[in-house]
N, C-alpha and C positions, 0 to 999 in steps of 0.2 A: 668150193671151199677158201680155194688159195687164196682167193682174190679177195673174201673175205676177211680173212685175216688177215692180210696186210693191211685190208683201209683200217679193220681194229685197233693192229696197232699204233697207225699212225695218227688215230684219235684219240688215243686212250695219252700218247707221248705227248699232242697237240693238249691235252687238258693237264697232265702234271705239269708241264712247262707254264703253262695260264697263271696255274694255283702258287706254283711258287713263285715267279714275277706278284704277283698278289703278295703270299707271304713278305717278301726283301720291301716291297712298296710301305707296308704298314712301318716298318720301323725306320723310313727314312724321312719321318715329314717332320717338316721344316717350323722354326720357328717363326711366328710373325706378328708376335708380344714379348714387350720385355715388363720386368719389373721397375718403376720410374723411382720410387719408393721405397728402396731396400730398408729403411732404420722405421718402418709404421710396423704396427701392428699386424694389419692384412697386406697382400703387394696391393701394386694399383698398377693394374695392365695397360700399356699403352701400346698402339701399334709401333712398331719397327717402322721409317722412314723405306722410302724406295730407294735402294743405294747401298744404305748403313749395314752396317756392320754390328755387333754385339758384340761385347766378348765377356766372360763371366770367369772373375777368379774363383778362389781356389774354399772360400767362406760354405762348408755344407750348408747354413743357418740359415740360409738367406735362397730364397727363389729368385731366379736372374733370368729366363726366358720360355717363354711357351708358346702349344699352340691355341691358338684362338677359332673355335669356326663358328659358325653362321648366327649359331646361338646364344653363343657368351660363353661356351663349353672350354672347361680349362683340360688341356693333356697333353702327355709328353714334355711335365716340367723338368729345366735343367737347374742345377742349384750351382750355387755363386753369389758373387756380388756383381750386377750388370754393368758395362759403362760403354757408350758409343762411342 
């Protein structure tokens, strides 16, 4: 019985740490597109070139950068005016 209890605790700890790792990863999605037309009525999402960084100023009325998945869905938008 003691061996079974130790194995159960190990498995429980392993599952908990895996769940925490997944939860932390979901909040750390890197932007891969930026708004290349910040003054337009709707954003034009352009891929961020390899090795480039996008900085966003403090303009909260514009969309600066975001993550775009393979299907074109936008998530994790960052507000500000983009500059490369």
